N, C-alpha and C positions, 0 to 999 in steps of 0.2 A: 544802538548796537555799534555804530561807527565810532561813537565817543568811547565806548568800552574798549574797543580794539586799539584806538589811538592812545588812550591813557595807559592801557596795559603794556603796550609796546614801549612806551616811555620808561616804565619801571622795570623792563627787562623780561616780560613774559612772551612766550611764543604763541602764534595763532592757534596751534593745536590745544595748548593748555587753556587759552581764553575760551575757545569753543567748548571744550570739555566742562569748564566751570559754568558757562552759561547754560549748558544742557542740564547739568546736575542741579543747577539752581532753579529750574522751572517749578518743580513741585513745592519745595519749601518757600520759594518766592511767591507762588500763588497763595499759599496758606497765610504767610505773613502779610502779603499785600492786602488780602481780604480783611485781615484783622486790623491793620493800620487804616484801611479805608473806612471801616466801621467806626473806629475811634475818632478819626478826623472828621467824619460826617457829624458825629455827635458834638464835637467841639465847634464846628462851623454852625450847626443849628443853634447852639447855645450862645454863639457870638463870642466865644472865648478866644478864638484865633482868627486872623485875617491873612489868608495865604495869597501870595502873588503868583498869578498864573498867566504870564504874558502870551504863551503859545495858545492856551485854551481860549483866552479872550480874543486874540487875533483871529483864530479860525472861526470862533462863534460870530464875531462881527462880520467877517467876510462871507460866511454862509448866510447870514440874515440878509445881507445886501443882495446876494445872488438869488436866493430862494424867494424872498418876500419883497424885495425891492425897497426895503426900509434901511435907511442909512444915508450917510453923506457921500454921494457920488463924487462931489467936487474934491473932498479930502482924499478919497481913494485915487482919483486922477492926479491930484497934486503929488501924492506919494509916488506914483509911477514915474512922473516927470522928474522928481527929485532923485529917485534911484537911478534913472537912466542918465541924468546929468552927472551924478557923482561917479558912475561907472565910466562915463566918457571922459570926464575931466581928470580923474585920479586913478581909475582902474580898481578902486576899492569900494564899489557899490554895495557889496555884501557887508563889509565892515560898517559902512554908514547906516545901512538898514538895521543891522543888529544893535547899533548904538541907540537907535530910536525905538527898537522893538523890545529890548530887554530893560528891566527896571534899573534905576540909578545905582542902588546898592550892588548890583552885579557888574555894571559897566565901569563904575568909577575905579574899583581896584584894577580892572584891565587897563584903564588909562594910566594909572600910576605905574603899573608894571611895564607897559609899553614905553613910557617916558624914561623909566630907569634903565631898561634894556638899551634904548637908543643912546642914552648918555654913556653907558658903560661901553657900548660898541664903538662909539666915536672917540671917547677919551682914553680908553684903556686897551681895547682889543686891537683896533687898527694900527695905532703907533707901535704896539708890541710886535705885531705880525710884520710890519714894515722893517722894524729893527732886525728881526731874525732873518728876513729875506735878504737884507743887505749884507749880513755877516755870514749866513750859512746857506743861502740859496732858497729858491722857490719851494722845493720839495719840503724842506724843514719848516718853512714858514706855514705852508698849508697844513702840515701835520700838527704844528703847535696851535694853529687856528682851530682845527677840528677838536683838539683836546680841550681847549678853553671853552668852545661852544658846548662840548659835552658836559662840562661842569654846570653850565646854565640849565641844560636839560635835566640833569640830576636834581638841581634845586627845584625845578618845576615839578619833577616826578615826586619829590618829597612833599611838596605843597599839595599836589593832587591826592596822594595817599593819605596825608594828614587830614585833608578836608573830608575824605571818605570816612576815616575813623571818627572824626568829630561829628559828622552827620549822623552816624549810627548812635554814638553816645548821646548826642543832643536829643534824638528821638526817644531813647530809653529814659533819659532824665525827664523829658516832657510827659511821658506816660506815667512815670513814678510820681510826678507832682500831682496828678489827678487821681491817684489811688485813694479810695475811701478809708477812713479810720474813725474810730469812735473817740471823741474828745469830751472829757468831763470838765466843766468849768466850776471852780470853787470860789466863793466870795473873797477869800484872802489871797488867792494865787492866780486868778484867771488872767491877769495882765503879764505874768511872768512866763507862762507856759506857751502862749500863742501870740499871734499878731492881731487878734480880734480887736483889741483896743485901738490899734492904728486903723483898722478897716472901718470901725465905727466912728472914728474921730474923737475918742474919749481920752482925756488927759489925766483923769484920776482913776481911783479904784471903785467907782460907782457901779455896783452890781446890777442896778436897775436897767442899765443899758443892755446887759446880757439877757435879762428877762424880756425886755422888749424885742430883742433879736430873736429869742426863742419863740415868742408868740407869733412872729412873722415868718418863721422858718418851719415848714412841716416836718423837717428831719430832726427836730429838736424835741426833747422831752424834759419837762420841768419836774425835778424831784424836790423833796423837802429841804435838802441841804446843798443841792447843786443843780446844774443843768447839763444834760448829756445830749450831744449833737453828733450827727454824722458829717464829718468834714473831710476835706482833702488834705493830703500830707503837707502841702505848701503852707498851711496855716500854722504849723508848729514852729515855735521859735528856734528850736535846735535843728530844724530840717536844712537850712542853707549850709550850715557847717558840715553836717553829715553828707550832704549832696556833694559839696566841694571835696571833702576827704575821699569819698568814693571815686570821684572823677580823677583825682590825683593818683590813687592806688591803681585804678584800671590802666591809666596811661603809663605809669611806672612799670607795671607788669608787661604791657605791650612793648615798651621800650626795651625791657630786659630780654623778652623773647626775640625781638628783631636783632638785638646785639648778638645773642647766642647763635641765631641762624646765620648772620653775616660773618661771625667769627668762624663758624664751622665751614662756611663756604670759602674762607680765605680772603674775603673782601676787606676786612678790617683786622687789626691785631697783628702780632708778629708773624712773619711768613717763615714757615719751616721749609728749608731747602731739602728736596727729595734726594735720594742716593743717585738716581739716574742723572738729575741735573748737575749734581756735584761732579760726576764722572765726565760729563760733557764739558763743564767749565775747566776741569783739570786738563783735558785733552786740548782744549783751545789754548790754554796757557803754555802747554808743552810745545805746540806748534809755533 
């Protein structure tokens, strides 16, 4: 919940709207969450996916140590000492712990982003702010510094929002990959319609490989002129192109909607000067 509020505030939402969205999302979230949990449990049972769950694994290991006494107490004590030393020496014990706690695919982009931010702040931000301070004063330099930092927050907000969109899209695409479809294999075209030849490791059009595959697969039926199997969508040769085209269309539509909303809010695009503002400017010029 704290992460929701923090990320939402970065992209301009108010706490009232965040709370309202969380409350409205309880019922559909519970329904969708149950469906996704069932789907993921099936894939985990089949061994199709391997999810990284650092928080669940950490709590499970800690609970086993406390409740059953099973585990490496020396490693736990060493972790306490390392965390205490990192906090005492640098004041960044939490960051040190998260670096060990989270998987490398999560922490490595954070490391790159932190290094890029440090380089930008040292080489670009501070010299520019100092130049403005010497020429225009401290107030102007602080204002410029705040505006330049706001730009970095907007970039981060865009990255957070884009990650959220991509996460939903990736989940939808992952589900669509596992949808069942009826696939008929013909002796003269079975290597063109699907990726079954690559899965079986067959380099020619030998249809006997398909027959052996059908005999070993209970979801296949051997007919006089073909073999009919229940397969997933990911086996079709045209599926990657259709999948990518759908991904592009969805993101183009989202980009268009965001542009229209931002244009209507006056954030981007030409700014139309209102009549009241025009009168105020005329009065100022007259003075």
